[in-house]
N, C-alpha and C positions, 0 to 999 in steps of 0.2 A: 701107643704112639711113642716114637723114639724121642730122646731128650737132647740128642746132639744134632745141631742144625748146621746147614751151610750158610755162612754169613757173607754179606757183600762188604764193600770197602767202608760203608758207613756203620757197620756193626749191626745191620738189620738182616733178617732172614732173607736169603737170596730167592729171587723169583724162580730159580731152578731147583729149589729144595723139594725133596720128595713129599713133604707135608701136603703139597697141593694136590697130589694124586688122591690122597685120602679125603681131603676137604671136598674135592670135586665129586667123589663117590658119595659122600654124605649128602651133598647138595642134590645129586640126582635121585637119591633115595628119600628126600625130604626129611633127613635127620639133622635138622638145624640146631638142636640143642647140643649135639655132639660137636658141631662146628664151633659153637660158642664156648663150650667147655674147653676144647682144645686150644683155641686161640687165647682165651682169657687166662689160661695157665702160663702163657708166655709174657714176660715183662713187656710193657708197652714200648719201651725204648728200642725193642727189637722188632717191632712191627714195621713192615714195609707197607707202602700203599696197597699193594696187591693183597697182603694179608688183611689189612684193615677193611678193604672193600668186601672181603668174604664175610666179615662180621656184620657189616652194614646190610649186605644182601640177605644174610640169615635173619636179621632183625626185621627187615621188610617182609620176608616170607612168613615170619611168625606174627605179622601184623602189629608189631611193636614200632609203629611209625614215629612216634615222638622220640623214642630211644634212637632210632635210626637217624633222625634228623639231628639229634645231639651229636652223634658220632660224625656226621657229615660236616657239621659246623667246625669240628675240631680238625678234620682232614683237609678242609677247603684250601687253606693257605699252603698246604704241602703238594697240591696238585699243580704240577708245572708242565707236564707234557700234554699235547693235544688229546691223547687217549684218556689220560687221567682226568683232565678237565671235562671231557665229554662224559666219562663214566660218572663223575660227581653229579653233573646236571641230570643225567638219566636216572640215577638212583634217587635223587631228591624228587624229581618229577614222578617217579614210580610211587613214592610214598604218598603223594597227593592224589595221584591217579587212582590208587586203591581206596581212597577216601571220597571218591567222586567229586574232587575239586578240579574239574577239567580245565578251567582257565589257567590256574597256576601250573598244573601239570603240563599243559601245552606250551606254556612259556619256557618251562625247564627243558622240555623235549626239543624245542626249536634251538635253544642254546647248545644242547648236546650235539645236534646235527651241525651247527655252525662251527663247533670246536673240532669235531672229527667225524665227518660223514662216513668214512670207511668203517669206523667202529659201530655207528648206529645202523648202517646197512647190514653189518655182520650180525647184529642182534635182532634185526627185523623191527626196528622201532617205528617204521612207517605205519604199521598196523595200529599201534597205540595212538599215533598222531591223527590218523583218519578217524578213529573212534572218538577222540576228544572233539575234533571238528564237527562230527555228526551230532554228538550230544549237545554241544554248545549251540549249534544252529537250531536244533529241536527245542531246547529250553528257551532260547531267545524268542522263538515263534510263540511258544506257550506264554511267555511273559507279555507279549503284545496282546494276545487273546485275553489273558487274565485282566490286564489293565482296562481293556474295552468292556469286558463283562462287569467289572467293578463300577465303572462309570455308568453303565446302563442300569445296574441294580440300584445304585444310589439315586439316579434320576427317577426310576420307577417308584422307589420308596418315598421320595420327596413328593411326587405327584399324588401318591396315595394319602400322604399326611397333610396335604395343602389345606384341608378344611378342618383340621384338628390341631390348631396352633395354640401352644401355651408360651408364655413369656417368662423367661428366667429373671430372677431379681439380681441385684448387683453382686450378691454373694454366690448365688447358684450358677451364674454365667461362667466364672472361671473354673468351677467344679466340672461343668459340662465340657469346657475346653480341654480339661485334663481327665476326661472320662476314663481312658484306658489305664493310666497309672493309678487312678483312684480305685479301680475294681481289680487291679492285678494283685496277686498274692504277694505279700512281703515274706520272703523265704524264712527269715528267722522267727517269724510269728505265726506263719501258716494262715494268715488272714489279711484282707485288704484294708487300706486306711478308710475306705468308704467315700460316698458321694453326698453325705448328708450335712456335713459341717465343715466349712472352709477353714475354721479356726480350731479344728480338732487337735487335742493333745493326748499323747499316750500317757498311761499311768506310770508312776515312778518305777514300777517293776519292769516295764517294757522299754523305757527310754534308753537304758544302757545297751540293750540288745540292738536297737535300731541304730544308735550311734556307731556301734561297732560294725554293723552291716554297711552303713554309709561310708565309713572309713575304708573298709576292706574292698568293697565293690566299686565305689565311685571316687575314693580318695577325698571324700568330703568330711571336713571336721570343723569348718568355720565359714564365715562369709566369703573370704578370699578363695578358699578351695572350691566353694560352691560355684563362684564365677568361673573358675578354671574348668570345672566339670561342664558347665554350660558351653564354653568355647571349644573344649576338646572333644566331648562326646556328643553334644546335642547342638552342633552347628552344621548339620548335614546339608542344609539348604544352600549354604555358601558353596560347598563342593558340587552340589547338583547344578547350581547356576553356572559354575565354571564349565562344566561339561556341556550344558545347554548352549552357552555362549560359543563354545568351540564348534558345536554342530551347526550353529547359525552363521558361521564364518566370521564371528567377531570375538576371537579368543580374549580372555581376561589377562592372559600372561603368555610368555613365550615358552612352549613346552620343551624347547631345547635346553632350558635351564634346569629341568628335572633330572634327578639322578636315576639310576636304572630302576630301582624299586618304585620311585615316584612315578616314573613314566608308565610302568606296568599298571599300577593302581589307577592312574588317570585314564589310560586307554581302555581299561576294563570297565570303568564307570561310564565312559563315553558310549561303549557298546550297549550297556544297560540302559542308559539315559535315552539313547536313540529309539528304543522300543517303547518308551512310555511318555516321552516328552509331549506328544500331541494330545495326550489325555490329561496332562497336568494343568490345573488352572493357572491364571496369571500370577497368583501369589506363590507359585512354585510348590515346594514341599515344606514350606515354613511351618505348616500346622503341626507336623511331627515334632519339630524342635520346641515349639511353643508348648505343646501338650506335655512333653517329657520334662521341660524346665519347670513348669508349674508343679508337676507331680513331685519332682525332686525337692523343690522348695517346700512343699507340703510336708514331706518326710522330715526335712531339716528343722522346720518350725515345730513340728509335733513332738520332737525329742529335745527341744531347747537349744539346738545349734544356732538358730536364727532368732533374733529379737522380734517382737511384734512389729516394730516400725520398719525394719529391714524387710521382713516377710511381706508386709502390706505393700510397700513400695515396689517390691519385686513382682508380686502378682498383678498389681495395677499396671505396671509397665508392660507386662506380657499380654494382659487383657487388651490394653490399648493397641498394642502391635497387631493382635488378632483382628480387631475391628478395622484397623487401617489397611491390613493386607487382604482381608476377605470381606465379601459382602453378603454371604449367606452360609447357612450350615451345610448346604450342598457342596459349595466350594471348599469349605473347611474340611469336611469329611473325606472328599476325594483326595485332597492334599494330604490329609492325615494317613490314609490307607496306603497310597502310593509312596508317601514319604517313609512309612514304616518298612515297606519292602526294600526301598533303597538303603535304609539304615542297616537292615539285616545283611543285605548283599555286601555293603562296603566294610562291615566289621566282621563278617562271617566267612572269611576265606573266599569271597567272591562266588558263592554258590547260588546260582540262579534259582534252582529248584527250591532251595530253602527259603529264599525271599518270596517265591510264589506261594508256598504253603503258609508262610506267616501272613501275607496279605489276605489270603482266603480266610484264615482264622480270625483275624481282627475285623475283617469285613462282616463276618457272621455275628460277632459280638456287637458291633456298632449298629448294624441294620436291625438287630433285635432290641436295641435300646430306644430311648425316647429323644435322642439327639435331633433326629430329622423331623420330629413333631414340634420342635420349638421355633419360636420367632428369634431371629438373629439379634433384634434389639432387646434391651434389658429394662426391667422396671427399676426405678430409682428407689 
């Protein structure tokens, strides 16, 4: 590779420089490492957008999508022409497209078309757009079918259990409400906290590990940050209710006030909500938030982040909320499972198929537990 380049008036390698002949040859031959080696050897201040897009394309083709998106974040403000803006959105969309994140990819592709349809026609982007639309339609239909199946299975399991009722006591009831986080493996320990003791404490050797995990994973280190985690991570019912209200023609807010990212997130959640809203009980998906909040409070108490009084009042408040919102384990469990799917969808790059798999997994766990064998009332 020659070391003398043709520069434009900005001191960047000219779009007419012969380097592009070699870069195109390497691209055609799938020799992406050669592209990266050649361009990375050039000082960044000499990179034109055209050269930079070769790097991003090579990273995408090497399936280094996070690295590609890092480069795209750097070049975004430099994209001024319709073609460069279109190319930016296309390459960003392609990185999500290859990760099967069709909703995000489609949004990017549509922005690419709006910026420069001539460019997107030139690269045949309509094929990818059609693929995204077909997959989204298929997954949304599967979502409806899955929600219906879950409701039917929970109803059948409830009928089967109707003559075998046991009544949880005042301490076991919140443990049952938080069944999923209670049986979920705590990563740093390789074991669950368990469902036997509401006031379980980790031994002194494990407490620091759990505190570090709560800090790094949930940003929880005290009572204040626990409340913040409740509102930030486990307040999905409020967002679901916003989508449900919008679908009913009674929006909670003016969507025109949303920025571009907020509008995409909201409209994506509306599409998801539309497919399950008829199967969700009157209490919405609040069971998921209640369950995860109790679970998080249990971890915090068990490693001495929460005092006994704060922990008790937190659990009591959430337990009372569950009783107020739901009238049976059947309602609670349906809300819990469908709420779990919505949670995964809304935090997991809006992947419908991932949400479906998660619901099926937790449905299996719950239906094989004794939740639906219990009386909703508690023994004092």
